[in-house]
VOZA-434221 format. One record per residue: residue number from 0; residue in three letters; x, y, z of N, C-alpha, C in turn. Coordinates in nm, 3 decimals, decimal comma, padded with zeros to 5 digits. Each point is the difference from the previous one (the first is absolute). Example, Ala and Ser with C-alpha at 12.3 -4.5 7.8 and 13.67 -1.06 7.14 Angstrom:
VOZA-434221
atom k->0	r->ALA	n_xx->01,319	n_yy->-00,569	n_zz->00,780	ca_xx->-00,089	ca_yy->00,119	ca_zz->00,000	c_xx->00,090	c_yy->00,120	c_zz->00,000
atom k->1	r->SER	n_xx->-00,035	n_yy->00,105	n_zz->-00,072	ca_xx->00,082	ca_yy->00,119	ca_zz->00,006	c_xx->-00,077	c_yy->00,109	c_zz->00,073
//
This chain:
VOZA-434221
atom k->0	r->SER	n_xx->00,080	n_yy->-00,153	n_zz->-00,005	ca_xx->-00,065	ca_yy->00,132	ca_zz->00,010	c_xx->00,053	c_yy->00,138	c_zz->-00,065
atom k->1	r->GLN	n_xx->-00,024	n_yy->00,121	n_zz->-00,034	ca_xx->00,075	ca_yy->00,097	ca_zz->-00,011	c_xx->-00,034	c_yy->00,124	c_zz->00,122
atom k->2	r->GLY	n_xx->-00,123	n_yy->-00,036	n_zz->00,083	ca_xx->-00,028	ca_yy->00,050	ca_zz->00,126	c_xx->-00,111	c_yy->00,059	c_zz->-00,163
atom k->3	r->GLN	n_xx->-00,033	n_yy->00,154	n_zz->00,047	ca_xx->-00,148	ca_yy->00,104	ca_zz->00,020	c_xx->00,067	c_yy->00,137	c_zz->-00,073
atom k->4	r->PHE	n_xx->-00,108	n_yy->-00,027	n_zz->-00,149	ca_xx->00,056	ca_yy->00,133	ca_zz->-00,055	c_xx->-00,056	c_yy->00,062	c_zz->00,050
atom k->5	r->LEU	n_xx->-00,015	n_yy->00,170	n_zz->-00,005	ca_xx->-00,033	ca_yy->00,080	ca_zz->00,018	c_xx->00,014	c_yy->00,117	c_zz->-00,157
atom k->6	r->GLY	n_xx->-00,069	n_yy->00,088	n_zz->00,044	ca_xx->-00,030	ca_yy->00,106	ca_zz->-00,062	c_xx->-00,105	c_yy->00,120	c_zz->00,062
atom k->7	r->PHE	n_xx->00,051	n_yy->00,145	n_zz->-00,051	ca_xx->-00,043	ca_yy->00,123	ca_zz->00,020	c_xx->-00,155	c_yy->00,007	c_zz->00,019
atom k->8	r->LEU	n_xx->-00,042	n_yy->00,045	n_zz->00,131	ca_xx->-00,167	ca_yy->00,057	ca_zz->00,031	c_xx->00,058	c_yy->00,132	c_zz->-00,012
atom k->9	r->ARG	n_xx->-00,114	n_yy->00,051	n_zz->-00,047	ca_xx->-00,045	ca_yy->00,178	ca_zz->00,021	c_xx->-00,094	c_yy->00,029	c_zz->00,017
atom k->10	r->VAL	n_xx->-00,078	n_yy->00,066	n_zz->00,092	ca_xx->-00,173	ca_yy->00,024	ca_zz->-00,008	c_xx->00,007	c_yy->00,197	c_zz->00,055
atom k->11	r->VAL	n_xx->-00,041	n_yy->00,060	n_zz->-00,069	ca_xx->-00,088	ca_yy->00,104	ca_zz->00,019	c_xx->-00,096	c_yy->-00,028	c_zz->-00,045
atom k->12	r->SER	n_xx->-00,018	n_yy->00,166	n_zz->00,085	ca_xx->-00,199	ca_yy->00,072	ca_zz->00,057	c_xx->00,043	c_yy->00,100	c_zz->-00,027
atom k->13	r->SER	n_xx->-00,148	n_yy->00,043	n_zz->-00,061	ca_xx->00,051	ca_yy->00,205	ca_zz->00,004	c_xx->-00,079	c_yy->-00,015	c_zz->00,161
atom k->14	r->VAL	n_xx->00,026	n_yy->-00,055	n_zz->00,133	ca_xx->-00,033	ca_yy->-00,007	ca_zz->00,167	c_xx->00,152	c_yy->00,015	c_zz->-00,009
atom k->15	r->PRO	n_xx->00,118	n_yy->00,087	n_zz->00,001	ca_xx->00,075	ca_yy->-00,070	ca_zz->00,105	c_xx->-00,003	c_yy->-00,068	c_zz->00,113
atom k->16	r->GLY	n_xx->00,117	n_yy->-00,087	n_zz->00,047	ca_xx->-00,084	ca_yy->-00,044	ca_zz->00,212	c_xx->-00,094	c_yy->-00,118	c_zz->-00,036
atom k->17	r->ALA	n_xx->-00,035	n_yy->-00,009	n_zz->-00,109	ca_xx->-00,150	ca_yy->-00,116	ca_zz->00,013	c_xx->00,101	c_yy->-00,183	c_zz->00,066
atom k->18	r->SER	n_xx->00,020	n_yy->-00,009	n_zz->00,026	ca_xx->-00,004	ca_yy->-00,155	ca_zz->00,106	c_xx->00,045	c_yy->-00,106	c_zz->-00,162
atom k->19	r->VAL	n_xx->00,055	n_yy->-00,116	n_zz->-00,058	ca_xx->00,016	ca_yy->-00,069	ca_zz->-00,039	c_xx->-00,011	c_yy->-00,122	c_zz->00,050
atom k->20	r->PHE	n_xx->-00,125	n_yy->-00,073	n_zz->-00,003	ca_xx->00,077	ca_yy->-00,216	ca_zz->00,015	c_xx->-00,027	c_yy->-00,055	c_zz->-00,175
atom k->21	r->VAL	n_xx->00,067	n_yy->-00,061	n_zz->00,013	ca_xx->00,027	ca_yy->-00,108	ca_zz->-00,032	c_xx->00,019	c_yy->-00,168	c_zz->-00,078
atom k->22	r->ASP	n_xx->-00,103	n_yy->-00,006	n_zz->00,052	ca_xx->-00,027	ca_yy->-00,169	ca_zz->-00,029	c_xx->-00,007	c_yy->-00,007	c_zz->00,146
atom k->23	r->LYS	n_xx->-00,036	n_yy->-00,019	n_zz->00,155	ca_xx->-00,029	ca_yy->-00,067	ca_zz->00,085	c_xx->-00,055	c_yy->00,146	c_zz->00,094
atom k->24	r->LYS	n_xx->-00,151	n_yy->00,046	n_zz->00,011	ca_xx->-00,007	ca_yy->00,176	ca_zz->00,060	c_xx->-00,001	c_yy->00,020	c_zz->00,113
atom k->25	r->ASP	n_xx->-00,033	n_yy->-00,197	n_zz->00,061	ca_xx->00,020	ca_yy->-00,018	ca_zz->00,132	c_xx->00,121	c_yy->00,021	c_zz->00,101
atom k->26	r->GLU	n_xx->00,074	n_yy->00,004	n_zz->-00,087	ca_xx->00,158	ca_yy->-00,047	ca_zz->00,031	c_xx->00,020	c_yy->00,189	c_zz->00,037
atom k->27	r->GLY	n_xx->-00,092	n_yy->00,137	n_zz->-00,062	ca_xx->00,124	ca_yy->00,134	ca_zz->-00,015	c_xx->-00,002	c_yy->00,061	c_zz->-00,095
atom k->28	r->ALA	n_xx->00,056	n_yy->00,141	n_zz->-00,022	ca_xx->00,020	ca_yy->00,069	ca_zz->-00,154	c_xx->00,130	c_yy->-00,055	c_zz->00,007
atom k->29	r->LEU	n_xx->00,052	n_yy->-00,015	n_zz->-00,137	ca_xx->00,123	ca_yy->00,035	ca_zz->-00,046	c_xx->00,142	c_yy->00,085	c_zz->00,060
atom k->30	r->GLY	n_xx->-00,126	n_yy->00,189	n_zz->-00,059	ca_xx->00,016	ca_yy->00,066	ca_zz->-00,026	c_xx->-00,054	c_yy->00,128	c_zz->00,031
atom k->31	r->LYS	n_xx->00,083	n_yy->00,126	n_zz->-00,058	ca_xx->-00,154	ca_yy->00,104	ca_zz->-00,071	c_xx->-00,037	c_yy->-00,002	c_zz->-00,114
atom k->32	r->THR	n_xx->-00,007	n_yy->00,108	n_zz->-00,075	ca_xx->-00,009	ca_yy->00,046	ca_zz->-00,068	c_xx->00,090	c_yy->00,052	c_zz->-00,013
atom k->33	r->PRO	n_xx->00,122	n_yy->00,150	n_zz->-00,151	ca_xx->00,057	ca_yy->-00,221	ca_zz->-00,089	c_xx->00,044	c_yy->-00,034	c_zz->00,146
atom k->34	r->PHE	n_xx->00,015	n_yy->-00,104	n_zz->-00,128	ca_xx->00,048	ca_yy->-00,203	ca_zz->00,022	c_xx->00,080	c_yy->-00,014	c_zz->-00,019
atom k->35	r->GLN	n_xx->00,095	n_yy->-00,081	n_zz->-00,051	ca_xx->00,102	ca_yy->-00,074	ca_zz->-00,078	c_xx->00,039	c_yy->00,003	c_zz->00,101
atom k->36	r->ASN	n_xx->-00,001	n_yy->-00,195	n_zz->-00,045	ca_xx->00,148	ca_yy->-00,085	ca_zz->00,078	c_xx->00,044	c_yy->-00,148	c_zz->-00,085
atom k->37	r->ALA	n_xx->00,084	n_yy->-00,067	n_zz->-00,019	ca_xx->00,001	ca_yy->-00,115	ca_zz->-00,035	c_xx->-00,083	c_yy->-00,143	c_zz->-00,019
atom k->38	r->THR	n_xx->-00,122	n_yy->-00,056	n_zz->-00,073	ca_xx->-00,098	ca_yy->-00,056	ca_zz->00,019	c_xx->00,027	c_yy->-00,140	c_zz->-00,095
atom k->39	r->PRO	n_xx->-00,021	n_yy->-00,114	n_zz->00,050	ca_xx->00,005	ca_yy->-00,156	ca_zz->-00,002	c_xx->-00,063	c_yy->-00,006	c_zz->-00,134
atom k->40	r->THR	n_xx->00,002	n_yy->-00,047	n_zz->-00,145	ca_xx->-00,061	ca_yy->00,046	ca_zz->-00,121	c_xx->-00,130	c_yy->-00,076	c_zz->00,007
atom k->41	r->GLY	n_xx->-00,148	n_yy->00,027	n_zz->-00,009	ca_xx->-00,093	ca_yy->-00,070	ca_zz->-00,092	c_xx->-00,069	c_yy->00,073	c_zz->-00,011
atom k->42	r->PRO	n_xx->-00,207	n_yy->-00,064	n_zz->00,066	ca_xx->-00,011	ca_yy->00,049	ca_zz->-00,003	c_xx->-00,058	c_yy->00,147	c_zz->00,152
atom k->43	r->HIS	n_xx->-00,059	n_yy->00,082	n_zz->00,042	ca_xx->-00,004	ca_yy->00,074	ca_zz->00,125	c_xx->-00,097	c_yy->00,029	c_zz->00,033
atom k->44	r->HIS	n_xx->-00,115	n_yy->-00,003	n_zz->00,106	ca_xx->-00,076	ca_yy->00,065	ca_zz->-00,027	c_xx->-00,004	c_yy->00,133	c_zz->00,139
atom k->45	r->ILE	n_xx->-00,011	n_yy->00,074	n_zz->-00,039	ca_xx->00,068	ca_yy->00,147	ca_zz->00,143	c_xx->-00,161	c_yy->00,150	c_zz->-00,029
atom k->46	r->TRP	n_xx->00,017	n_yy->00,035	n_zz->00,135	ca_xx->-00,123	ca_yy->00,052	ca_zz->00,078	c_xx->00,057	c_yy->00,139	c_zz->00,045
atom k->47	r->ILE	n_xx->-00,044	n_yy->00,173	n_zz->-00,072	ca_xx->00,075	ca_yy->00,067	ca_zz->00,049	c_xx->-00,125	c_yy->00,133	c_zz->00,076
atom k->48	r->GLU	n_xx->00,056	n_yy->00,041	n_zz->00,083	ca_xx->-00,138	ca_yy->00,011	ca_zz->00,088	c_xx->00,025	c_yy->00,119	c_zz->00,067
atom k->49	r->LYS	n_xx->-00,028	n_yy->00,040	n_zz->00,070	ca_xx->-00,014	ca_yy->00,161	ca_zz->00,105	c_xx->-00,128	c_yy->00,101	c_zz->-00,016
atom k->50	r->PRO	n_xx->00,014	n_yy->-00,041	n_zz->00,181	ca_xx->-00,124	ca_yy->00,070	ca_zz->00,036	c_xx->-00,114	c_yy->00,147	c_zz->-00,051
atom k->51	r->GLY	n_xx->-00,119	n_yy->-00,019	n_zz->-00,027	ca_xx->-00,097	ca_yy->00,086	ca_zz->-00,098	c_xx->00,073	c_yy->00,012	c_zz->-00,138
atom k->52	r->TYR	n_xx->00,019	n_yy->-00,119	n_zz->-00,028	ca_xx->00,035	ca_yy->-00,074	ca_zz->-00,229	c_xx->-00,110	c_yy->-00,128	c_zz->00,006
atom k->53	r->LYS	n_xx->-00,029	n_yy->-00,017	n_zz->-00,098	ca_xx->-00,013	ca_yy->-00,064	ca_zz->-00,098	c_xx->00,149	c_yy->-00,106	c_zz->00,018
atom k->54	r->PRO	n_xx->00,004	n_yy->-00,127	n_zz->00,050	ca_xx->00,037	ca_yy->-00,106	ca_zz->00,031	c_xx->00,004	c_yy->-00,074	c_zz->-00,116
atom k->55	r->ILE	n_xx->00,112	n_yy->-00,016	n_zz->-00,067	ca_xx->00,033	ca_yy->-00,038	ca_zz->-00,125	c_xx->00,064	c_yy->-00,123	c_zz->-00,044
atom k->56	r->GLU	n_xx->-00,042	n_yy->-00,160	n_zz->-00,058	ca_xx->00,060	ca_yy->-00,110	ca_zz->-00,051	c_xx->00,097	c_yy->-00,018	c_zz->-00,116
atom k->57	r->ARG	n_xx->00,079	n_yy->-00,034	n_zz->-00,055	ca_xx->00,081	ca_yy->-00,055	ca_zz->-00,090	c_xx->00,051	c_yy->-00,096	c_zz->-00,002
atom k->58	r->ASP	n_xx->-00,027	n_yy->-00,084	n_zz->-00,131	ca_xx->00,130	ca_yy->-00,123	ca_zz->00,007	c_xx->00,110	c_yy->00,060	c_zz->-00,168
atom k->59	r->ALA	n_xx->00,067	n_yy->-00,079	n_zz->00,080	ca_xx->00,183	ca_yy->00,041	ca_zz->-00,025	c_xx->00,068	c_yy->-00,073	c_zz->-00,061
atom k->60	r->LEU	n_xx->00,109	n_yy->-00,055	n_zz->-00,126	ca_xx->00,032	ca_yy->-00,082	ca_zz->-00,021	c_xx->00,161	c_yy->00,081	c_zz->00,011
atom k->61	r->VAL	n_xx->00,041	n_yy->-00,098	n_zz->00,153	ca_xx->00,187	ca_yy->00,052	ca_zz->-00,023	c_xx->00,147	c_yy->-00,050	c_zz->-00,098
atom k->62	r->TRP	n_xx->00,056	n_yy->00,029	n_zz->-00,097	ca_xx->00,076	ca_yy->-00,072	ca_zz->-00,046	c_xx->00,132	c_yy->00,056	c_zz->-00,020
atom k->63	r->SER	n_xx->00,100	n_yy->-00,096	n_zz->-00,025	ca_xx->00,092	ca_yy->00,018	ca_zz->00,084	c_xx->00,030	c_yy->00,115	c_zz->-00,214
//
């Protein structure tokens, strides 16, 4: 096994400081918008939330 390949995930929103959750919302936010991080390649589910704003959910595909 060569290990897990990583790509780069960048999440931006028109509302800075929104919480970004990736794949497992119950584990807490990974950061705030604008967010960027090395992420395993493959499909991911993303939630973007900030009090007072409508939450957003998106599916994304990360590749290297």
